[in-house]
C-alpha positions as CSV (number, residue, x, y, z in Angstrom):
1,M,-12.5,-23.3,-2.6
2,K,-11.0,-23.4,-6.1
3,P,-9.3,-20.1,-7.2
4,Y,-11.3,-17.9,-9.6
5,Y,-8.1,-17.2,-11.3
6,E,-4.8,-19.1,-11.1
7,D,-1.4,-19.2,-12.8
8,S,2.0,-20.3,-11.7
9,A,2.5,-17.3,-9.4
10,C,-0.9,-16.2,-8.6
11,K,-4.2,-17.3,-6.9
12,I,-7.2,-15.1,-6.6
13,Y,-10.4,-16.1,-4.8
14,C,-13.9,-14.7,-5.5
15,E,-15.1,-14.5,-1.9
16,N,-15.0,-12.4,1.3
17,C,-11.4,-12.0,2.3
18,L,-12.1,-13.4,5.8
19,E,-12.9,-16.7,4.0
20,T,-9.6,-16.6,2.2
21,M,-7.6,-15.7,5.3
22,A,-9.2,-18.5,7.2
23,N,-7.4,-20.9,4.9
24,I,-4.0,-19.1,5.0
25,P,-1.7,-20.6,7.6
26,A,-0.6,-18.2,10.3
27,G,2.6,-16.3,9.7
28,T,2.9,-17.0,6.0
29,I,2.4,-13.6,4.3
30,D,5.4,-11.4,3.7
31,L,3.6,-8.3,2.5
32,T,0.0,-7.1,2.1
33,V,-0.6,-4.1,-0.2
34,T,-4.2,-3.1,-0.3
35,S,-6.7,-0.2,-0.5
36,P,-10.0,-0.9,1.4
37,P,-13.4,0.6,0.6
38,Y,-13.4,4.3,1.5
39,G,-16.5,4.9,3.5
40,K,-19.1,6.6,1.2
41,L,-16.6,7.8,-1.4
42,R,-17.2,4.9,-3.8
43,D,-19.9,2.3,-4.6
44,Y,-18.3,-1.1,-4.7
45,N,-21.3,-3.0,-6.1
46,G,-23.0,-2.6,-2.8
47,Y,-20.4,-4.5,-0.8
48,T,-19.0,-3.2,2.5
49,F,-16.4,-4.6,4.8
50,D,-16.0,-5.4,8.5
51,F,-12.8,-3.7,9.4
52,E,-11.9,-5.1,12.9
53,P,-11.9,-8.8,12.2
54,I,-10.0,-8.2,8.9
55,A,-7.3,-6.2,10.7
56,K,-6.9,-8.9,13.3
57,K,-6.7,-11.7,10.7
58,L,-4.1,-9.7,8.8
59,Y,-1.9,-9.7,11.9
60,E,-2.4,-13.4,12.3
61,I,-1.4,-14.4,8.7
62,T,1.5,-11.9,8.5
63,K,5.0,-13.2,9.1
64,E,7.2,-11.9,11.8
65,G,8.9,-8.9,10.2
66,G,6.2,-8.8,7.5
67,V,4.5,-5.5,6.4
68,V,0.9,-4.3,5.7
69,V,0.5,-1.3,3.4
70,W,-2.9,0.2,4.0
71,V,-3.8,2.9,1.4
72,V,-6.9,4.8,2.5
73,N,-8.7,8.1,2.1
74,D,-11.3,9.8,4.3
75,S,-14.9,10.9,3.5
76,T,-16.7,14.0,4.6
77,V,-20.2,13.5,6.2
78,D,-22.3,16.5,7.2
79,G,-19.4,18.9,6.8
80,S,-16.9,16.8,8.8
81,E,-14.3,14.3,7.9
82,T,-14.9,11.0,9.6
83,G,-11.4,10.4,10.8
84,A,-11.7,6.7,9.9
85,P,-8.1,6.4,8.5
86,F,-6.7,7.5,11.9
87,R,-9.0,5.2,13.9
88,Q,-8.0,2.3,11.6
89,A,-4.3,3.1,12.0
90,L,-4.6,3.1,15.8
91,Y,-6.6,-0.1,15.8
92,F,-3.9,-1.8,13.8
93,K,-1.3,-0.5,16.3
94,D,-3.1,-0.7,19.7
95,E,-5.5,-3.6,19.3
96,C,-3.8,-5.9,16.8
97,G,-0.1,-5.5,17.7
98,F,1.3,-4.0,14.6
99,N,4.0,-1.3,14.7
100,L,3.1,1.9,12.8
101,H,6.4,1.8,10.8
102,D,5.6,4.9,8.7
103,T,2.7,7.2,7.8
104,M,3.1,8.0,4.2
105,I,1.2,10.2,1.7
106,W,0.3,9.5,-1.9
107,I,-0.1,12.8,-3.7
108,K,-2.3,12.0,-6.7
109,E,-1.1,14.8,-9.2
110,Y,-4.7,15.5,-10.2
111,L,-7.6,17.3,-8.6
112,S,-10.3,15.1,-7.0
113,F,-13.4,15.7,-5.0
114,P,-13.6,19.5,-5.7
115,D,-15.2,21.4,-2.8
116,D,-15.7,25.2,-2.5
117,K,-15.6,25.0,1.3
118,R,-12.1,23.5,1.8
119,Y,-8.9,23.0,-0.2
120,Y,-9.0,20.2,-2.8
121,N,-8.3,16.7,-1.6
122,A,-5.3,15.7,-3.6
123,F,-3.7,13.0,-1.4
124,E,-4.3,9.7,0.4
125,Y,-2.7,8.1,3.4
126,M,-0.4,5.1,3.0
127,F,0.0,3.5,6.5
128,V,2.9,1.1,6.6
129,F,2.5,-1.4,9.5
130,S,5.0,-4.0,10.5
131,K,4.8,-7.1,12.7
132,G,7.9,-6.4,14.7
133,A,10.8,-4.8,12.9
134,P,10.5,-5.1,9.1
135,K,12.6,-7.9,7.8
136,T,12.9,-6.3,4.4
137,I,13.7,-2.7,3.7
138,N,14.7,-1.8,0.1
139,L,14.4,1.9,0.2
140,I,14.1,3.5,-3.3
141,A,16.8,6.1,-4.0
142,D,15.6,8.1,-7.0
143,R,15.2,11.6,-5.5
144,V,17.5,14.1,-7.2
145,N,19.8,15.9,-4.8
146,A,20.1,19.6,-5.7
147,A,23.4,19.7,-3.6
148,A,24.9,16.7,-5.3
149,G,28.8,16.8,-5.3
150,R,29.1,19.1,-2.3
151,V,30.9,18.0,0.9
152,I,28.8,17.5,4.0
153,N,29.9,19.7,6.8
154,G,28.5,21.6,9.8
155,S,26.8,20.5,13.0
156,E,23.5,19.2,14.3
157,R,21.8,19.6,17.7
158,N,21.7,17.0,20.5
159,R,18.5,16.6,22.5
160,D,19.8,19.0,25.2
161,G,20.3,21.7,22.6
162,S,24.1,21.4,22.4
163,F,25.8,20.9,19.0
164,R,27.8,18.0,17.6
165,K,29.5,17.5,14.3
166,K,27.4,15.6,11.8
167,A,28.3,11.8,11.8
168,C,28.5,11.9,8.0
169,E,30.7,15.1,7.9
170,G,33.2,15.0,5.0
171,N,31.1,12.7,2.8
172,I,30.2,13.7,-0.7
173,I,26.5,14.2,-1.3
174,K,25.3,11.7,-3.8
175,S,23.4,12.5,-7.0
176,K,20.3,10.5,-5.9
177,G,18.9,10.3,-2.4
178,I,16.3,8.1,-0.7
179,R,12.7,9.3,-1.3
180,W,10.7,11.4,1.0
181,N,7.8,9.5,2.6
182,W,5.3,11.3,0.3
183,W,5.1,9.9,-3.2
184,S,3.7,12.0,-6.1
185,I,2.2,9.5,-8.6
186,Y,-0.2,10.1,-11.4
187,N,-3.0,7.6,-11.7
188,A,-3.3,7.1,-15.5
189,K,-6.9,6.3,-16.5
190,R,-6.7,3.7,-19.2
191,G,-7.3,0.0,-19.7
192,I,-9.9,-2.5,-18.7
193,H,-9.1,-2.1,-15.0
194,N,-10.7,1.4,-15.0
195,K,-14.1,-0.4,-15.1
196,H,-13.5,-0.6,-11.3
197,P,-14.6,2.6,-9.5
198,A,-11.4,3.1,-7.4
199,T,-8.2,1.9,-8.9
200,F,-4.8,2.9,-7.7
201,P,-1.6,3.3,-9.9
202,E,0.5,0.4,-10.9
203,K,3.6,2.4,-9.8
204,L,2.2,2.8,-6.3
205,A,1.7,-1.0,-5.9
206,N,5.0,-1.7,-7.7
207,D,7.1,0.6,-5.5
208,H,5.7,-0.7,-2.2
209,I,6.2,-4.3,-3.4
210,I,9.9,-3.7,-4.1
211,S,10.4,-1.6,-0.9
212,W,9.0,-4.2,1.6
213,S,9.5,-7.6,-0.1
214,N,12.0,-9.7,-2.1
215,A,11.7,-12.0,-5.1
216,G,10.0,-15.2,-4.0
217,D,8.1,-13.6,-1.2
218,V,4.3,-14.0,-0.8
219,V,2.1,-10.9,-1.3
220,Y,-1.5,-10.7,-0.4
221,D,-4.4,-8.2,-1.2
222,P,-7.7,-8.7,0.7
223,F,-9.5,-6.3,-1.7
224,C,-8.1,-7.1,-5.1
225,G,-10.4,-4.7,-7.0
226,S,-9.0,-4.6,-10.5
227,G,-5.9,-6.7,-9.7
228,T,-3.2,-4.0,-9.7
229,T,-1.3,-5.5,-6.7
230,A,-1.6,-9.0,-8.2
231,L,-0.2,-7.8,-11.5
232,M,2.7,-5.9,-10.0
233,A,3.6,-8.8,-7.6
234,R,3.8,-11.2,-10.5
235,E,5.9,-8.9,-12.6
236,N,8.3,-8.5,-9.7
237,G,8.8,-12.2,-9.1
238,R,6.6,-12.5,-6.0
239,Y,3.9,-15.1,-5.4
240,F,0.5,-13.6,-4.9
241,V,-2.7,-14.6,-3.1
242,G,-5.8,-12.3,-3.3
243,S,-9.5,-12.0,-2.5
244,E,-12.2,-10.1,-4.3
245,I,-15.8,-10.5,-3.2
246,S,-17.3,-9.1,-6.5
247,E,-17.5,-11.5,-9.4
248,E,-17.7,-8.6,-11.8
249,Y,-14.4,-7.3,-10.5
250,C,-12.9,-10.8,-10.6
251,D,-13.7,-10.9,-14.3
252,I,-11.7,-7.7,-14.8
253,I,-8.8,-9.2,-12.9
254,K,-8.9,-12.4,-14.9
255,L,-8.9,-10.5,-18.2
256,R,-6.2,-8.2,-17.1
257,M,-3.9,-11.0,-15.9
258,A,-4.4,-13.0,-19.0
259,Q,-3.8,-10.1,-21.3
260,D,-0.6,-9.3,-19.5
261,I,0.7,-12.9,-20.0
262,L,-0.2,-12.7,-23.7
263,L,1.6,-9.4,-24.1
């Protein structure tokens, strides 16, 4: 099928992602960054998705050492959270063969889904799955160290409870350290992409792309939505393939990608 949108670094297909993945050779995708439909939290023009075959196909098309970043939230039905993110994570791990490399959290820096019966839901899960050991790990070091300049000393415990000197004892603490695995990112509401009901921040996609892939790698998104992953992949010198089943959302992607080239 001809791409709905195409440029020198990007191909986006207006179809079910299973159709797209059926035409992607096995073991060719370096990184997937995506956010699937969240149960009943959003209306995606009436479309739903069949999780299990999608998860299995993602494993098939991912390279050895490749990574899938799965950004997902839960929904509450009849007073109880569904637990779907955890079931999905375990399915990726136990049924598909992925490693659960990291369970990360996106703190959204704004209140959402207010509820007078529980604390406000202000985060989403970012599961990082790898096919074997990740081949690319570019950890971002922009966390300010309050103890910068001090000398590392002291001891740490062995598994049996005894103490040993720290392996890094004597080193000077750097001014910037590697991030925690929770990222606090504000999702700015602006631009044409906000015609989509569930966007995520450009910075979120950008930072996962630079963390788990290198320039020239191939990035995929089976649920392109408003095209955030596509835009960030292209800006970072990656090739991109994407799927979006809704023609309305594909039109948003096309406009957004074209505007970015013009700017």
